C-alpha positions as CSV (number, residue, x, y, z in Angstrom):
1,M,34.7,60.5,-134.2
2,K,37.2,58.8,-136.5
3,I,37.2,55.0,-136.8
4,N,39.9,53.9,-134.4
5,F,40.2,50.1,-134.9
6,I,40.0,47.7,-137.7
7,G,40.2,43.9,-138.1
8,V,42.3,43.2,-141.1
9,G,41.9,39.4,-141.5
10,A,43.5,37.1,-142.5
11,Q,40.6,35.5,-144.4
12,K,39.0,32.5,-142.9
13,C,40.7,33.1,-139.5
14,A,37.8,33.7,-137.1
15,S,36.9,37.3,-138.1
16,T,33.2,36.5,-137.6
17,W,33.9,35.5,-133.9
18,V,35.7,38.8,-133.3
19,H,32.9,40.8,-135.0
20,R,30.3,39.1,-132.8
21,V,32.1,39.4,-129.5
22,L,32.6,43.1,-130.2
23,S,29.0,43.7,-131.6
24,D,27.3,43.4,-128.2
25,H,29.9,45.3,-126.2
26,P,28.3,48.5,-124.9
27,E,31.5,50.5,-125.5
28,V,31.9,49.5,-129.1
29,G,30.4,50.8,-132.3
30,I,31.0,48.5,-135.2
31,Y,29.9,48.2,-138.8
32,Q,27.1,45.6,-138.6
33,G,27.8,44.4,-142.2
34,K,31.2,43.3,-140.8
35,E,33.1,44.0,-144.1
36,S,33.1,47.5,-145.5
37,D,36.2,46.8,-147.7
38,F,36.7,50.6,-147.8
39,F,40.5,50.7,-147.8
40,S,40.9,47.8,-150.3
41,T,37.9,48.3,-152.7
42,Y,35.9,51.4,-152.0
43,Y,38.7,53.9,-151.1
44,G,37.5,56.2,-153.9
45,R,34.3,56.9,-152.1
46,G,36.1,59.0,-149.4
47,Y,36.2,59.2,-145.6
48,Q,32.7,60.6,-145.2
49,W,31.1,57.5,-146.9
50,Y,33.4,55.3,-144.8
51,E,32.5,56.8,-141.5
52,K,28.8,56.7,-142.3
53,Q,29.0,52.9,-142.7
54,V,29.6,52.5,-139.0
55,G,26.8,55.0,-138.1
56,D,26.2,57.3,-135.1
57,T,28.6,56.0,-132.4
58,S,29.0,59.2,-130.3
59,S,28.5,57.3,-127.0
60,V,31.3,54.7,-127.6
61,S,35.0,54.7,-127.1
62,A,35.9,52.1,-129.7
63,K,34.6,52.5,-133.3
64,G,35.6,50.2,-136.1
65,E,35.0,47.5,-138.6
66,I,36.4,44.2,-139.8
67,S,37.4,43.5,-143.4
68,P,39.6,40.5,-144.1
69,S,40.4,41.8,-147.6
70,Y,42.8,44.4,-145.9
71,F,45.5,42.1,-144.8
72,A,47.0,41.0,-148.1
73,D,46.2,44.2,-150.0
74,S,49.5,46.1,-150.6
75,D,47.9,49.5,-150.6
76,T,45.8,49.2,-147.5
77,P,48.4,49.8,-144.7
78,G,49.5,53.1,-146.1
79,R,45.9,54.2,-146.7
80,V,44.9,53.3,-143.1
81,F,47.8,55.2,-141.7
82,L,46.9,58.3,-143.7
83,Y,43.4,58.1,-142.4
84,N,44.3,57.5,-138.7
85,S,47.9,57.0,-137.6
86,A,46.7,55.9,-134.2
87,M,44.5,53.1,-135.7
88,R,44.6,49.9,-133.7
89,I,45.0,46.8,-135.9
90,V,43.5,43.4,-135.0
91,L,45.1,40.5,-137.0
92,L,43.8,37.0,-136.9
93,L,45.9,34.0,-137.9
94,R,45.5,30.3,-138.1
95,D,47.4,27.3,-139.5
96,P,48.2,28.6,-143.0
97,I,47.5,25.3,-144.7
98,E,44.2,24.8,-142.9
99,R,43.4,28.4,-143.8
100,A,44.0,27.6,-147.4
101,Y,41.7,24.5,-147.3
102,S,39.0,26.6,-145.5
103,N,39.5,29.3,-148.2
104,H,38.7,26.6,-150.8
105,L,35.5,25.5,-149.0
106,H,34.4,29.2,-148.9
107,V,35.0,29.6,-152.6
108,V,33.0,26.5,-153.4
109,R,30.3,27.6,-151.1
110,Q,30.0,31.0,-152.8
111,G,29.8,29.3,-156.2
112,Y,33.0,30.9,-157.5
113,F,34.5,27.4,-158.2
114,A,32.0,24.8,-159.5
115,G,31.8,21.6,-161.6
116,Q,32.4,17.9,-161.1
117,K,36.0,18.3,-159.9
118,L,35.9,20.2,-156.5
119,S,39.0,18.8,-154.8
120,F,41.3,21.1,-153.0
121,E,44.0,20.3,-155.5
122,D,41.8,21.4,-158.3
123,G,41.0,24.6,-156.5
124,L,44.7,25.2,-155.7
125,A,45.5,25.1,-159.4
126,N,42.7,27.5,-160.1
127,N,43.3,30.1,-157.5
128,P,46.8,31.3,-156.5
129,M,45.3,33.4,-153.7
130,Y,44.9,30.2,-151.6
131,V,48.6,30.3,-151.0
132,E,49.2,34.0,-151.2
133,Q,46.7,34.8,-148.4
134,S,48.6,32.3,-146.2
135,R,52.0,34.1,-146.6
136,Y,51.4,35.8,-143.3
137,A,55.0,37.2,-142.7
138,K,55.1,38.8,-146.2
139,H,51.9,40.8,-145.6
140,L,52.5,41.5,-141.9
141,A,55.8,43.2,-142.8
142,R,53.9,45.9,-144.6
143,W,51.7,46.6,-141.6
144,F,54.7,46.8,-139.3
145,E,56.3,49.3,-141.7
146,A,53.2,51.5,-141.3
147,F,52.4,51.0,-137.6
148,P,54.3,50.3,-134.4
149,E,54.0,46.8,-133.0
150,N,52.0,48.1,-130.0
151,Q,49.2,49.1,-132.3
152,V,48.9,45.6,-133.8
153,L,47.3,42.8,-131.9
154,V,47.8,39.3,-133.3
155,I,45.3,36.6,-132.2
156,F,45.6,32.9,-133.2
157,Q,42.4,31.2,-134.1
158,E,43.7,28.1,-132.3
159,H,43.9,30.1,-129.1
160,I,40.3,31.3,-129.6
161,R,39.2,27.7,-130.0
162,D,41.0,26.6,-126.8
163,N,40.2,29.6,-124.5
164,P,37.8,32.1,-126.1
165,Q,37.3,34.0,-122.8
166,I,41.0,34.9,-122.5
167,Q,41.2,35.9,-126.1
168,A,38.1,38.1,-125.8
169,R,39.6,39.8,-122.7
170,N,42.9,40.4,-124.6
171,L,40.9,42.0,-127.4
172,Y,38.9,44.2,-125.1
173,R,42.1,45.3,-123.2
174,F,43.8,46.1,-126.5
175,L,40.9,48.3,-127.5
176,G,40.8,50.1,-124.1
177,I,37.3,48.9,-123.2
178,N,35.9,47.0,-120.2
179,E,37.6,43.6,-120.4
180,N,35.1,41.9,-118.0
181,H,32.2,42.1,-120.6
182,Q,30.7,38.6,-121.3
183,S,29.6,38.3,-124.9
184,W,26.7,36.0,-125.7
185,F,28.8,34.7,-128.6
186,L,31.9,33.8,-126.6
187,E,31.6,30.1,-126.9
188,K,29.8,30.0,-130.3
189,K,31.2,28.4,-133.4
190,V,30.7,29.4,-137.0
191,N,30.0,26.6,-139.4
192,E,32.0,27.5,-142.4
193,S,31.7,24.3,-144.4
194,V,28.1,24.2,-145.6
195,V,26.5,25.0,-148.9
196,V,22.8,25.7,-149.4
197,K,20.4,23.6,-151.5
198,N,17.9,26.4,-152.1
199,A,19.7,29.7,-152.7
200,K,16.5,31.7,-152.8
201,L,15.4,30.5,-149.4
202,D,18.8,31.2,-147.9
203,L,18.8,34.7,-149.4
204,F,15.3,35.4,-148.0
205,I,16.4,34.4,-144.5
206,K,19.5,36.5,-144.7
207,Q,17.6,39.5,-146.0
208,L,15.2,39.3,-143.1
209,G,18.2,39.3,-140.8
210,K,19.6,42.4,-142.4
211,I,16.3,44.2,-142.2
212,G,16.0,43.3,-138.5
213,R,19.5,44.5,-137.7
214,Y,18.9,47.7,-139.6
215,V,15.8,48.6,-137.5
216,G,17.6,47.9,-134.3
217,G,16.4,44.3,-133.7
218,K,19.8,42.7,-133.5
219,R,19.0,40.6,-130.4
220,I,15.7,39.5,-131.9
221,V,17.4,38.4,-135.1
222,E,19.9,36.3,-133.2
223,A,17.1,34.8,-131.1
224,V,15.2,33.9,-134.3
225,K,18.3,32.4,-135.8
226,N,18.8,30.2,-132.7
227,N,15.1,29.1,-132.8
228,D,15.0,25.3,-133.1
229,L,12.5,25.5,-136.0
230,I,14.6,27.9,-138.0
231,R,17.8,26.1,-137.2
232,N,16.3,22.8,-138.3
233,L,15.0,24.3,-141.5
234,R,18.4,25.7,-142.4
235,R,20.6,22.9,-141.2
236,N,18.6,19.7,-142.1
237,H,16.6,20.9,-145.1
238,N,18.6,23.5,-146.8
239,Q,22.3,22.8,-146.1
240,I,24.8,20.2,-147.2
241,E,28.1,19.7,-145.4
242,L,30.8,20.7,-147.9
243,R,33.2,18.1,-146.5
244,Q,30.8,15.5,-147.9
245,V,31.3,17.0,-151.4
246,V,34.9,18.2,-151.3
247,P,37.6,15.5,-150.6
248,P,40.1,16.1,-147.8
249,M,43.5,17.5,-148.8
250,R,46.0,14.9,-150.0
251,E,49.0,14.3,-147.8
252,D,51.4,15.0,-150.7
253,T,49.7,18.3,-151.2
254,R,50.0,19.1,-147.5
255,S,53.7,18.2,-147.5
256,H,54.2,20.4,-150.6
257,L,52.5,23.4,-149.0
258,Q,54.6,22.9,-145.8
259,D,57.7,23.3,-147.9
260,V,56.3,26.3,-149.8
261,L,55.3,28.1,-146.6
262,A,58.2,27.1,-144.4
263,D,60.3,30.2,-144.9
264,D,57.3,32.4,-144.3
265,M,56.5,30.6,-141.0
266,N,60.0,31.0,-139.8
267,E,60.0,34.7,-140.7
268,L,56.6,35.1,-138.8
269,L,58.3,33.6,-135.7
270,S,60.9,36.3,-135.8
271,Q,58.4,39.1,-136.5
272,L,56.3,38.1,-133.5
273,N,59.2,37.2,-131.2
274,L,57.9,33.7,-130.6
275,E,59.6,30.4,-130.1
276,N,56.8,28.3,-131.7
277,L,53.5,28.5,-133.5
278,P,50.3,26.7,-132.4
279,W,49.9,24.9,-135.8
280,Q,50.1,21.3,-136.9
281,S,51.9,22.5,-140.0
282,W,54.6,24.1,-137.9
283,L,55.0,21.0,-135.8
284,A,55.3,18.8,-138.9
285,L,58.1,21.1,-140.2
286,Q,59.9,20.7,-136.9
287,D,59.6,17.0,-137.0
288,R,60.9,16.8,-140.5
289,S,63.8,19.1,-139.6
290,S,64.7,16.9,-136.6
291,K,64.6,13.7,-138.7
292,D,66.8,15.4,-141.4
293,Q,69.4,16.3,-138.8
294,L,69.5,12.7,-137.5
295,Q,70.2,11.3,-141.0
């Protein structure tokens, strides 16, 4: 059975939530590592390798994986179409400026950007992909060139935050599976803004989790992760809130990014046939536009 759905990102837009609410659905077979990055990074390994990553899923109707690297990669849409022209595409979006800041926290947490100066502004000067990944309309245009709109589901992270049950049902319906399934992860939140003090301890805990999932103990692994003792060890003794280390975005930076991304947000409205977007950045643009018209 060919893989018939993929989550393509964007990065830092609730892909973990989508992966989790699909992982425990009995009609879904999904790559447990979440990100295979086949079409963007490992395309040269071929389809056989790709399909093995998901494993034996003969009893399911929806088979897929989620790789946020796909959305902004210019080669991926055509490669996906060549593999399966009926592929269903799940795209997650959030306020593009908040996404860029979250991207920065992720880069700092991973250790790709380090030193005494860890402000968002320093990271922005260091990494042009902060903004590039937030040009949603630019990248979505390539996906719409390859696939019809009815094969692309767009979900806003803000809607997941406000009503996760409705968004899960929309996702299940799009994939043609039982939409009444109640995932254990439905109301959970992923803490994206922490950095570990002891990398070896954190790696050890993660490796135990991978081994547990590999041998079929996914529910046991999740139960252990939610154990009060383990949670206390990780949260209180081995984690630092990144927002205590990384300063908030400056308001002049926010205004600048609103200007930089204004045309892209307007184009996205047209692509999705929407009248507004559920983002503070979009509302701020509208307010500024109204004030300019009154002057």
